[in-house]
C-alpha positions, 0 to 999 in steps of 0.5 A: 273662245280659247283655242282648246275649246274651238279644237274640242268642238271641231273634233266633236263635229268631225267625229259626228261626220258633220265637218271634214278637214284638209290641209293646205300648207300649214293650215287645216281647213274645215268644211261642212259635209253633205250630212251637215248640209242636209241637216241645215236644209231640213232645219227650216228657217230660223224663228224670230228671236221675240217669237213673232212670226 
């Protein structure tokens, strides 16, 4: 992916409150928020790609 595309997606996730950022030296690190964790937990197990259960 292009750096601009990644940046755009990360900004959208941050604006939605799904990721947080913090700086370590010259690096910006991203982590899921508790809201994102709750959404992931509530999503349930992924379905099989072929639709078989």
